[in-house]
Structures are given as structure tokens and as C-alpha cells.
C-alpha positions, 0 to 999 in steps of 0.5 A, a space after each residue: 234990641 240988636 242981638 248982634 251986639 248984645 249976645 246972651 252969655 250963658 255960664 257953665 259951672 267949673 265942673 261941666 267945662 271941658 278942656 280943650 287942649 292946645 293944638 301943636 300949631 302954634 299958628 292961630 286960626 283965621 277970623 272968627 267972623 268966617 265960622 271957623 274953629 279957635 283950634 283948626 280940625 286935626 288931620 288924620 295922621 298919615 299912613 306909616 310910609 314902607 322903609 325902603 328894604 336894606 342889603 348888607 353890602 359885600 366884598 365881591 371877587 371879580 373872579 367870582 362875578 365872571 361866570 355869571 358876567 360872561 353868560 349875561 353880557 357875551 352869550 346873551 348879548 353879544 358883548 365883552 367885558 373887560 378887566 376894568 368893567 368887570 371890577 366895577 360891576 363887580 363893586 357895583 352888585 356886591 354893594 346894592 346886591 349884598 350877599 343875595 346876589 347869587 341866591 335871590 338871582 338879584 345880579 343877574 337882573 341888574 347885569 341884564 339891565 346894564 347891558 340893555 342900556 349899554 346897547 341902547 346908548 349905541 356902545 361897542 362891542 366891548 364894554 369899556 369901564 373907564 367909559 363916561 356912558 359906561 359910568 353915566 348907567 351905573 348912575 342911573 341903575 343906582 337910583 332905581 335899585 331897591 333892596 337889589 331889586 330894580 324897581 322901574 324896569 317899565 322906567 328904564 325900558 322907555 328911558 330916553 325919548 319917553 323919559 318926560 312923558 312918564 316923568 310929566 305924568 307922574 307930577 300930574 298925578 302926584 305919585 312923586 313916590 312910587 318910582 325913584 327919578 332918573 338922572 337923565 343923560 344929556 344924549 339919552 334922547 338922542 340915543 333913541 332917535 324918538 325926541 327929535 321926530 316928537 313922537 309919543 307912545 300914542 296909539 296908531 289911529 292918532 298918527 293917520 290924520 298927521 302930515 308926513 312933515 312932522 316926521 321929515 329932517 334935514 341932516 346936513 353934512 357939518 350936523 350928521 354924528 362923526 362916526 368911524 370903524 374900528 378894525 379891532 373891535 369891529 363896530 362904529 366909534 363915535 368921534 368926541 374931538 371937535 372937528 377943524 378946517 385945517 387938522 393934523 396931517 395924519 388925519 388925511 391917512 385916517 380918511 383913506 384907512 376908514 374907506 379901506 376898513 369899511 370895503 374890507 369888512 364889506 367885502 369879508 362879509 360877502 358870500 364870495 369872500 367866504 369859504 363854502 361848508 361844501 366843495 363845489 367845481 363852479 369858479 367864482 364871479 365878480 359879477 353883480 348877484 343879490 347879496 341876499 342871496 347864499 351862493 354856492 361857489 368857490 372863495 376868494 382869498 385876499 392877500 395882502 401886499 406885503 405878503 407878495 414878497 417871494 411868491 413871483 409867478 404866483 396869482 393872488 387876489 389884491 384889494 387896495 386904492 388905485 394912486 399914481 406913484 412919483 414915477 407917473 406909474 399906476 400902482 395899487 396901495 393897501 395897509 401893509 404895502 404899495 406895488 406897481 400894477 400893470 393893467 396892459 392885458 387887464 379886462 374889467 368887470 363887468 365889460 364896460 360897466 363900472 369906472 375905475 379911476 385912481 382914489 377908488 378901491 379895487 378888486 385886482 386878480 393877477 400874478 405877481 412879478 419880482 424883479 431880477 436883483 434880490 436886491 430891490 425886492 424888499 421894502 423901500 422907498 416911501 410910495 406906500 402905507 409899508 413901504 414899495 414892494 419890489 416888482 410889479 403885479 399883473 393884473 388880470 381882471 378889475 373889478 370893483 368890491 360888491 355893494 351891500 343891500 341896506 338891509 343887509 347892513 343893518 340887520 334886518 329881514 324881509 323885502 325893503 328892510 321892512 321885516 323883523 331883525 335878523 338874527 345875523 350881524 349888522 349894525 343895527 344899533 349904530 345911529 348914523 344920522 343921529 335919528 335913531 337906530 333901526 333897532 332901537 326905533 325903526 320898528 316903530 317907525 315902519 309902522 307909523 309908515 304904513 299908517 301915515 302914508 298908507 303903505 300897504 303896497 305898491 299902488 300909486 294912487 292911493 290918497 296922502 301926501 307922499 311926493 317929493 319933487 326934485 328939481 334939477 340945476 336951476 339958474 336963477 339968472 335965467 329967463 327960461 328957467 325962471 319960466 320953468 320953475 313957474 310952470 312947475 308951481 302952477 302944476 301944483 297949484 292947480 292940483 288938490 292940497 292933498 296931492 301937494 308934495 312934501 317937499 320941494 328940492 330946488 338944486 344949484 347951480 344958482 347962476 351959470 357963472 361963479 359969483 364974486 370971482 369976475 364971472 359974468 353972473 356979477 357979484 353979491 348984490 346981483 346974486 341977492 337979486 337973483 332970489 329976490 326975483 325967486 322970492 317974488 315968483 314963490 310969493 305968487 303961490 302961498 298954498 303951496 309955500 303953507 303945506 310944503 318944505 322947500 330945500 335949497 341945495 347949492 353948487 359950485 357956482 354959489 358963494 361963497 365957495 365960488 369967491 376962492 374957486 371961480 366955478 371949479 371945483 370946491 372942497 367938500 362938503 360945502 356950506 348952504 348959501 349964506 343968510 344975507 341973500 335969502 332974507 326975501 325967500 324967507 319973508 316970503 314964507 312967512 308972510 304966506 304962513 301969516 295969510 294963512 292963519 288969518 284966513 284959515 283960522 289954523 297955522 301952517 308951518 311952510 318953511 325953507 331950509 338952507 342946507 349943504 352939499 351933500 345933504 341928506 333927508 331922513 322920512 320916519 327917522 331911518 326908515 327912509 334916507 335920501 341923500 341929495 348930491 350936486 356934482 359933474 361927476 360924470 365928466 369927471 370920471 370920463 376924464 380920469 378913468 383908466 382905459 382897458 383893451 379890447 377884448 378879442 372877439 376871436 382870442 382864445 380863453 386866458 386865465 382872467 376867464 375864471 372870474 367870469 361866470 361860464 356863458 354858452 354862445 349866445 352870450 346867456 349863461 348855462 342852465 347849470 349855473 343859472 342864479 336866482 335873483 331875488 325879487 327885489 332885484 327882479 322887479 327894479 325898474 329903470 325909468 328913462 324919458 322917452 320922446 313924445 314926438 313918437 320917433 324913439 331913438 333905441 339906440 339913444 335911450 340904450 346907451 343913456 340907460 348902459 351909462 346911468 348904470 354904469 355911473 351907478 354901480 361905480 359910486 354904490 361899489 365905492 360906498 363914497 360920493 367922491 372916490 376921487 384924489 384930492 387933488 382932483 376932487 378936495 375934501 375935508 379930512 375931518 368931515 369926510 363922513 358926509 361923504 360916505 354911502 354905508 349904509 346905503 341910502 333909500 334913495 340917491 339924488 345925483 344932480 349932474 347936469 353932464 349927465 342925462 335924466 334916469 332913475 335907476 335901482 341897484 342893490 335896493 337903492 334907487 338913484 336919480 338924476 333930474 338933469 337940469 331943469 330946462 330940458 336940453 334939446 327940447 324947447 320949451 320944456 321943463 323936466 324934474 322928478 317926482 319921488 314917490 315916498 309910498 313906493 319908494 321909487 321916482 319918475 321923470 315928468 316934463 312939460 311945456 312952458 
């Protein structure tokens, strides 16, 4: 008999039967065939969750909160609250901190966290209560305040690039009620600038074997943030209005006003324009000196042009823009007015050390001479912003505004900006390129740079990839240029993989004549064939394509801008080469990456980037910034520059000598006036190519070096890549910020085939010019610059092909 078919049943008396209470779950259990009980086992009661502490809201007047807010925002964080922001904070603290806002110290923590969040989001010196950023900060704090206390101090301090990692960790561990959720902002990750570089809070050992290209970012001219310096708030503000190629005429005035305000605030922070605490007899000087050294000297005092009225025969120092008046005479203008400038007896400072052209902002020391008739001595006309002042200004000395080192601008101490944050001023909280501000991410990025690149000293043969290969003008329609390019690629292809450059920067003009403008280089079909030939050359070196990033910067002859300019100066900044012509080159990189994945089993990420002119490369966030600009700037300076009379060697001293450092008969500064320059200036070296035939022409080398230093000083002192009138070098008014050189970049690549190749350093900024790829005057020689990201210096390389 089958026991399963005839089960034995046991009868139990009703007295001994246990009554099973009905389960609260109305859904019956699963089938009894799986030996599951009729009713599921009771689950233990969950522990009672702790109730969220509550506070009793109070009405807190803004006047009562003002002393505490002043101590936190103004004294501790150097911020200023307006009436609207103070009222909003008072309402917020009264609602969420209640009656214990003062006794229990609840309001102090909330105010401190609000000030920190405002700084992390690159807020200005004045906290605007009606701004969207301030409202978003309070909205984030609202979800983090429990019982008047901030429960997520750690999350708020890491809010931004690390927020995504924290939330994913909490979800994986199931700890969903240990921290209240945060409301992310659209720009929260870009405010710190870490997420764009895929940097997480990992151990330092995890970065030692990483490729430095992971921390490389190319920022085009139309991609970087548009910032404007507010002279009243003394801070940079991000422009939220959409840019236009055809803006209002007022934007043209704003362009020059912004340039003037930037140089003025930089000038007023210079030691030469600050009143000394101890009076000394030494005369001030416009000569270049280290901007990191405090010099005991008499301070300059700038005079607005409008204040010259009624002060005929007095000496003044003016800061203004050199312009050509409608009458054809030279004039100088500032924000208050304009006046005719006479430079007949003026001397440039330094002598033959800088260019001065209309469109530049200069410092002029001289004497104001009023006109004889009283009727013409007032404001009138429309030559300047505030009108033209009668009379003329007799210039005795003309000089450029002193440059400011990058670490001084960002408020970072130490050599090359590698020290801790200084207690002084600076714009360390400003994110100039959208990769993170110096104070938010600079310290961590410098640590990563030392780990990945091994920047422990100036050694040049350390292991690791740290090179940039910068190739000058590469004419693809020239057979010699193609042969030179093959030779350069072959040099690196024969080297070890760890010595292959991180980036190859190829700069136009990629054709010798303008395309689609009746030039000799043909039309668009021929131009595409040139890049097809380039793709064939690159395909011969797949290992380089797999391990490097190629950056292409266009020139004036490249499309489509050349179709309208016919090779003349195009409007800056200009877009990259259209994708119509570059498809074959991109296909070569794709094929190389696929081949590496098949043969090596690992995926590579070599790529080609077609960027704008000018463009910027950032390495490790704001730690290193490299600006690449293609322009025939030296020839334009020679054509537009002012000419000064040669100094009379036997002549007597005039009043302009008070702007010069006292010198002895040998031309050296006297022992009492010698200045101790910083080590960075003394160690700066200039690398000029030396002929290999053994017959060195010292005179020619010195002339090339002098021309290079003259050009570099002019551009960096002006803080702009195009210090020319708009009629000489057109600029998009709404994108003029892309030409700004403030703060100074780590390195500047000025590709000018008309100038000799050089690599010089000025005020901590290393400026390079590779010249044309085919070396002029040398048969069968290719020349380029190899930049070392570890030492932040470049050297000129040359090879026969």
C-alpha cells in the first residue's frame, strides 16, 4: 500500500486542539507540497524609528541676526551680505533652528555652511539674496538640517564631484535613512571641476599607473566660461546671457572697458603703485622686476584724464588706451576722457624692450599742457568715453603695465604655485576654464601631478609619459612638409611606448594659400584630399595613434573663414576645421584603436581633436594651462608700432630719467639699488636653436633672442592675445574673453612662422614658438618643440629627413 496515497490520519479531541490564529496576511501561503506552513512565520517587529527632532519656529528679525552674520560671513569668510540675503537667512534660521539659534549655537553652524557653499559655487564678494545660486544653497541646506543641526557635514563638504559616489555607496549598503538626500544642482559638479576629470576620492597608489592623458582636457574658445570683472565688487562674474555674433553696439565698449578694468586692478595690486609705509629716497622704476618681491620705493599715483583740467604744467602718470583720433593724431583714453598724446620726446621703458601700438593699454608719464584759449579747455566732442579734453599731454616715458605672476593672481604661495594657499588676495575661487578653481581642486590636483608625473625635481630623464610634441605650421600641400612630418613621427615610433608624447599639437596653416578664395591651393575637394593624404601618413604609425591625442589648430588659410578673408586676418576666435574634411583622419584613429583591441586585447583611446584658434589645454585641472595661438603677430607689431627717437648718448639727463633705475657708468645698477630677484626668475632659461655647422653667429642669436623677449614681454604685459584695434585684428565682442591671458598660463605657444623659433620664460610663463615645421635656411631639416610637463619647459628639436 502506498503511504502517500493513503495517509494515516490522527484524530485529536477538541479539548486538546490548538487554535491557530489567522495571520494578518490575507494572501495564502504557497503550495503545501513544498513543505511551507499554512501561514508564514511572523516577522519580528521592526525597531521603532527615532523620531526626527522638531523645533519651534520663531520670528527672527534681521537686525538681531546681523552681528552673528557679520562675524561669520565678513570676518571669517570675507563676504558681504546685503539686506535681502540677511533677511532670507533670518527667516531660514528662525524656521529651522527655532528658539535655540543663539543659546545652542545652531545658527552659527548654518551660517558657516552657507558661506562655505557660496564660495564653493564661485560666488562673488557680495552675497546676493535674490540670486538663484543663493536660493539653491538654502534649498540644499533645508534637506540637511534636522532639529536645527546639520547632520551631513561630510556630505556638504564633498558636495559636487563626489556626490554621485556617496549616493551610490549608500544605496549599495542599504543605508537609506542615515543621511537625508541632497538636491543636486546643475552646476554643482562643474563648480569643483573634479568630475570632469573623472577623479574620485581614491588612494594615491591607484593613480601611479594611470595615463596622464586621463587628466588632459582641451578647452575651445567657445567652450570656456565667459567672465567679466566687476570693478565695484572687485570680483569676476559669470555672464549668463547667451553670446551672439551680432551683439548690441554697447558690447564693443564693454570689451575695452573690461580690458581696462582688469589691467587697472592688476596695477593697483603692484608694489610700485602702493604707498609704502616707510618713506625712502629711491626713485620708482617701470623696469621689470619680480612681482613676488616687495620693493621699498616711491609709489606711483595714477591720474584720471578728466582730472587734468585746470592743472596745466603739472606732471602726471596716466593709464589709458592708445588710439588714433578722428583727426589722425595719437591720443590716449581712459574711462573718464581722452586727450591728445605727444610722444615726440618720449622714451620707451625699457629701451627697445617692448612694442607699443594703437590698441594697447600703456602707462605714460609726462606733463599736461593746456590750450591757450579758455573756451577749448573743457570737456567736449566725442573722441573719448567722457569726451575730449583740450590741450595735449607731453609724454616723457611710455611703458607697459607690469605683469603679474600666476601664483600671485590665484593666491598660491611657493615656487611655481606649488605651495599652500596664501593669506593674501587673489582669485583662487574663480573657475576660469570650467575645470575647477584653484582653491577647490588645486591642492589635490598638484598631489596627483606629483604621483602621475613624478614631479619631485627638475630631472629630465625620469620614467613616465610627460612630453608634448608641438609642430609649427604644417603645410599639407607641400611635399617637404609631409616628409618632415613622417620623419618626426618615425622618431617617436621607434622609441619606447612610455616615451611617446601625450599629445601631438599640429598647427596650421595647413595649406599655403587660402582655400575657396581663388588661391593656389584649390577648392574644398583638393583641401579634403590633403587631409586624406595626412590620414595615410598617420596610418603608418598605429602605435602613436593608439597612445596619443592629436590636437589640430587651424590658421587663417583654413576653411571656412578663409573663404571670406582670402587669407587675410580672420575674426578671432575662429572655429575649428569642419568635419567635412576630417572624416578620413578620424577613421584612421578608429582603425588603430580596433587593431590594438584585437592584437593586445586591451582597448585604447587615441583620438584626434579639431579645436579652435586660440585653444587651451589643461593638465590636472587648473595646475597646468597651455594656450596655443596661431597668428602672424610679429609682422603686425612691426607694421603698427610707434617709433621713438633714439636716445642721445651725449645728451644731458631729462625729467624722464626719474623713471629709470640709477645706473653706473658701466650700465650696471649701483650696489645700493641692486634688487634680489626670486629664484624662479634667475633660473629661467631661454633656449635658442644653435646651428650645427660649428660656426655660431653670436650676433644673429642675440638679435633673435632680443626679438623674442620683446614680443613675449609685450603680449604678457597686455594680458591679451590681440592687443590691436578691431580694424586691424577683428574680434567677436562677446567672445573676447577667450583671448585673455589672465591669470598667466603655465605655457604659451605663439606659432608665428615669420619669427625665429624660441623658448623663453617671463614671469613664470614659458612662451614657445616652433616656427614652420620645415626649418627655413636649412636643407632637409624638420624643427619642432618638445614640451616637458614635468619641468614645464620646452626645448627646440631638429632632425634631418
